[in-house]
N, C-alpha and C positions, 0 to 999 in steps of 0.2 A: 301576424304580428307576434301573438303568442310564441308560434312554431318558430320564428326568427331569434325570440330571446332564447328560448330552449335549445335551441341549437347553439348558440353563442355560450353559455353557460356551460355544455358538455363539451363543448372544445374549451373554453377554459381549462375546465378541469382536468381533460386528455392531456392538455401542454403540460400544466402543474405538476400530472403524475411523473409525466414523462423527464420532467426536469428532475426532479426527484429520483426518479431510478437512473439515471444518466450521470447526472453532474452534481448533485448536493453532497454534503460530507455529514456522515454520521457522527463522527466524532475525529479529533485531533489529539496529538501526541507526542511525547518522543520516547524513545526506548534507549538504553545504554551497555555496551557492549565491543565486542570484537565481533568483525564481519570475516565469516567463513567459507562463503561461496559467492558468487556470481556469474550469471549464466545467461545468453540471449536466447532467449526462446520464442516461440510462434512459426506457426507456417505462414500466413499471410501477415497479421499484423505482431508484430515483433514488441518485446518488452523485457527490460532486463530483471530476473528473478533471483533474489538473493537470501542470505540466511545469517543472522546475527547470533552468535554467542553470548549469552549473560555473562557465563563465567563462573556461575556457581551452581551448586545443586539444589534439587527443592525435592523435599521430604515429603512424599504422598502417601497417607496412611495406607490407604487402599492398594495401591500400586506398585510402592517401593520408592527408590530413589530414582530420579532422571535427572537429564541435562537441559537446562531451559534454551530450547533455540526457537527463534522465531523470524518466519518469512515473509518477506516485504517483495514488492514490486516496483519497479521506476521506469515510465513513460519512456519511451524509444527517442524522443526528441529533447530529452532533458540531459543533454551531453553534459553541463555542469557538477551535476550530482554523479553521474556515473564516471567523471574524470575524480571528482573528491574521493567516490568509494574503491576507486583503483589505486589510487594514492596512499590510502587508509589500509587496503588490503597489503601494498608492497610494504610499506614501514610496519606491518604488524602492531599497528597503533589502536587504540579504546577511541570509538566515536560514540556519539549520540545523533543521532537518527530520528529526524522530524517528518513525521505521516500524518499523512490524514486518511479517515477507516470512510471508505464508501457506503452507501445502502447496502449493494447487492454487488455480487461477483460476476462479471460477464465473461464468459469465456475468451472476448475476444480482445479484452484489457488487461490480460495479467492473471496470473494464477493465484492471485491473492486480493483480497477487497482494501489492503493496506499500502499507500501508495507515499514512497519516501520524497519529499521535495528540497530538503536542505540538510546538510552533511556537517557537523562539528569535529574535530580531535578534542578529547577530554586528556587531561593532566598533560 
């Protein structure tokens, strides 16, 4: 009976760890800027990969001045989000991208840990 309970606890821990590794969100938030790139990537598992330009320069005392670019991913099945991004690129519009950050980046789930799930035009 003790072995059965120990096995159940181990399985429960493994299932919990698997859920955290694959599905749980580390953080959630939004970023504002202009989308400058969107591409469909992947060999077997396709995702949309994009870049958001914040539109201002950041002063870094050790490295000089650099533009603020942020890379993000969109799940291939999230067609409304991709369509909204396409419209924003065509209109050269400023957008607010809502995203969820995952704990880990898995090679078959996109190039980043940041997955956009909602797009709003700003201004």
